[in-house]
C-alpha positions in Angstrom: 72.0 114.7 122.6 73.4 113.2 119.3 77.1 112.9 118.6 78.4 112.4 115.1 81.7 110.5 115.7 84.4 109.7 113.2 85.4 106.0 113.7 88.7 106.6 112.0 90.3 104.5 109.2 89.6 101.0 110.6 92.1 100.1 113.3 90.2 100.3 116.7 93.0 102.3 118.3 92.8 105.0 115.6 89.6 106.5 116.9 90.1 109.7 118.8 90.2 109.6 122.6 87.1 111.9 122.6 85.3 109.5 120.2 86.2 106.5 122.4 84.8 108.2 125.5 81.6 109.1 123.7 81.1 105.5 122.7 81.7 104.5 126.4 79.0 106.9 127.5 76.5 106.1 124.7 73.1 104.6 125.4 72.5 104.1 121.7 75.0 103.6 118.8 74.0 103.8 115.2 77.0 102.7 113.1 77.8 102.4 109.4 78.0 98.6 109.4 79.2 98.3 105.8 82.4 100.3 106.6 83.0 100.7 110.3 85.2 98.1 112.0 82.8 96.3 114.5 85.7 96.0 116.9 85.0 99.6 117.8 81.7 98.6 119.3 83.6 97.0 122.2 84.0 100.5 123.6 80.3 100.7 124.1 78.7 99.6 127.4 77.0 96.2 127.7 73.6 97.8 127.9 74.1 100.0 124.9 71.6 99.5 122.0 73.4 99.0 118.7 71.9 99.7 115.3 73.5 98.9 111.9 72.6 101.8 109.6 73.5 99.8 106.5 70.1 98.2 106.9 68.3 101.4 107.5 67.0 104.4 105.5 67.4 108.0 106.6 63.9 108.2 108.1 64.6 105.1 110.2 67.9 106.5 111.5 66.2 109.8 112.4 63.4 107.9 114.1 65.9 106.1 116.4 67.5 109.4 117.2 64.2 111.1 117.9 63.0 108.3 120.2 66.4 108.2 122.1 66.3 112.0 122.5 62.7 111.8 123.9 64.0 109.3 126.5 66.9 111.5 127.5 69.5 109.1 126.1 73.0 109.7 124.7 73.2 108.8 121.0 76.3 108.2 119.0 76.1 108.2 115.2 79.3 106.4 114.3 80.6 107.1 110.8 83.6 105.7 109.0 86.7 107.9 108.8 85.8 111.5 109.4 82.1 112.3 109.2 82.8 115.4 107.1 84.2 113.4 104.1 81.5 111.4 102.3 79.6 110.9 105.5 76.1 112.0 104.4 75.9 113.8 107.7 74.4 117.1 106.6 71.0 115.6 105.7 70.9 114.0 109.2 71.8 117.3 110.8 69.2 119.2 108.9 66.5 116.8 110.1 67.7 117.1 113.7 67.6 120.9 113.3 64.0 120.6 112.1 63.2 118.5 115.2 65.0 120.8 117.6 67.5 118.1 118.6 71.0 119.2 119.6 74.1 117.5 118.1 77.8 117.8 118.0 80.6 116.4 115.8 83.7 114.6 116.8 86.3 114.3 114.0 88.1 111.2 112.9 91.0 110.0 110.8 90.0 109.8 107.1 91.2 107.0 104.9 93.6 109.2 103.0 95.6 109.8 106.2 95.5 106.1 107.2 96.8 105.2 103.7 99.5 107.9 104.0 100.6 106.5 107.3 100.7 103.0 105.9 103.0 104.1 103.0 105.0 106.6 105.2 103.9 109.2 102.7 103.9 113.0 102.8 101.4 114.5 100.3 102.8 118.0 100.4 106.5 117.8 99.3 108.0 121.2 98.4 108.7 121.5 94.7 106.4 118.5 93.9 103.0 119.3 95.3 101.6 121.6 97.9 98.0 120.5 97.5 96.0 117.4 98.2 92.8 116.9 96.3 90.1 114.6 97.8 87.6 113.5 95.2 85.7 110.6 93.8 84.4 109.3 90.5 80.7 109.8 89.7 78.7 106.6 90.1 75.1 106.3 91.3 75.8 109.7 93.0 76.9 112.3 90.5 79.6 115.0 91.0 79.2 118.7 90.1 80.1 119.4 86.5 83.1 121.5 87.5 84.7 118.7 89.6 85.5 116.2 86.9 88.6 113.9 87.4 90.0 115.6 84.3 89.8 119.1 85.7 91.5 118.0 88.9 94.2 116.0 87.1 95.2 119.1 85.2 96.8 120.4 88.4 99.0 117.3 88.7 98.8 117.8 92.5 98.5 114.9 95.0 95.1 113.2 94.7 93.3 110.8 97.0 90.3 109.2 95.1 87.6 107.6 97.2 84.8 105.3 96.2 86.2 104.5 92.8 87.9 101.1 93.1 85.3 99.4 90.9 85.9 101.9 88.0 89.6 101.9 87.6 89.8 101.5 83.8 87.7 104.6 83.4 89.5 106.4 86.2 92.9 105.7 84.6 91.8 107.0 81.2 90.4 110.2 82.7 93.4 110.9 84.8 95.6 110.6 81.7 93.2 112.6 79.6 93.2 115.4 82.2 97.0 115.8 82.4 98.8 113.0 84.3 101.4 111.0 82.4 100.6 107.3 82.3 103.8 106.6 84.2 102.8 109.0 87.1 103.1 107.0 90.4 99.9 105.7 91.9 98.9 103.4 94.7 95.9 101.3 95.6 95.4 100.9 99.4 92.7 98.3 100.4 91.2 98.8 103.9 93.9 101.1 105.1 94.9 100.3 108.8 92.6 97.2 109.0 94.3 93.9 109.8 93.6 92.8 106.2 95.1 96.0 104.7 96.8 95.6 101.3 98.8 98.4 99.6 100.3 98.3 96.1 102.4 100.8 94.3 101.9 101.1 90.5 101.3 103.8 87.9 98.3 105.6 86.6 98.3 103.5 83.5 98.6 100.2 85.5 95.9 100.9 88.1 93.3 98.5 86.5 95.7 95.6 86.1 97.1 96.0 89.6 93.7 95.9 91.2 92.7 93.0 89.0 95.8 91.0 90.0 94.9 91.3 93.6 91.1 91.0 93.2 90.4 94.5 94.6 87.1 95.9 93.6 85.9 97.9 96.6 86.9 99.4 100.0 90.1 100.8 98.5 91.6 104.3 98.1 93.5 105.3 95.0 96.4 107.7 95.5 98.0 109.6 92.6 101.0 111.9 92.3 104.8 112.2 92.2 104.9 112.4 95.9 104.6 108.7 96.0 108.2 108.2 94.9 109.4 110.9 97.4 112.3 111.9 95.0 113.5 115.2 93.6 111.7 117.3 96.2 113.0 120.4 97.9 113.7 120.4 101.7 111.4 122.4 103.8 112.7 126.0 104.4 111.2 125.8 107.9 114.1 123.9 109.3 116.9 125.4 107.2 119.8 127.0 109.2 119.5 130.3 107.3 115.7 130.5 107.9 114.7 132.6 110.9 111.3 132.1 112.6 109.5 133.6 115.6 111.1 130.8 117.7 114.6 130.6 116.2 117.2 132.9 114.7 119.4 132.1 111.8 122.3 129.7 112.6 125.5 130.5 110.7 128.2 127.9 110.1 126.0 124.8 110.7 127.1 121.8 108.7 124.4 120.2 106.5 123.0 116.8 107.3 124.7 115.5 104.2 128.0 116.6 105.6 127.4 114.9 108.9 126.9 118.0 110.9 125.1 118.2 114.2 123.1 121.2 115.4 123.5 122.5 118.9 121.0 121.0 121.3 120.2 118.1 119.0 121.5 114.5 119.3 
């Protein structure tokens, strides 16, 4: 059996409990050595075989899985973040389907959520943005024509831009060309949740100079949107006193938080 496991954003304790237990059970681990924190390999048993996929091609990865399956061994394919985001997992799964090898996926925490935690950020502030766009610049791997940076920037929603830290001058130009003002808040988060994490707030226009000032050229996520300043947003209606839900009736005469009020049952 093959398990595709999300390693999380970097910190060893941000893997899921299920992912940790799969690593503990594994006879073979194939991990993305260029991105996954090697500290996570400590969860594997001392007799576990470890392979670094950054040194392998697809056929070699599948060959290890095929041999392990033939020997009845438990195989963990450890991907950075969540396997479903830029994980190149579908091509592996299709090969396993062709070979009749069973597999399952275990989700992980993607970099955009690690970065949000580091900045105490909410991507979906009412009145500011109710959408989060995950995307990347085209590089050696192209993006579909309808998914250009400009087309997404036109929405002025919250954006998390992966795999683009080495192209920030072009990214900045295209974000502005698409619809963001140059003064729109932005952030660069290098190795979110790793011990060496660095995070810098800036603007869309100053993305290149901010990265250059801190010598950031890779392994960084770019965040864009007015949610980064967490100002001028509307409070959620979900917790408003005059908003009834299936669990709570409207509460009349409750003082607002600004007025120093306290709701019944809350300290």
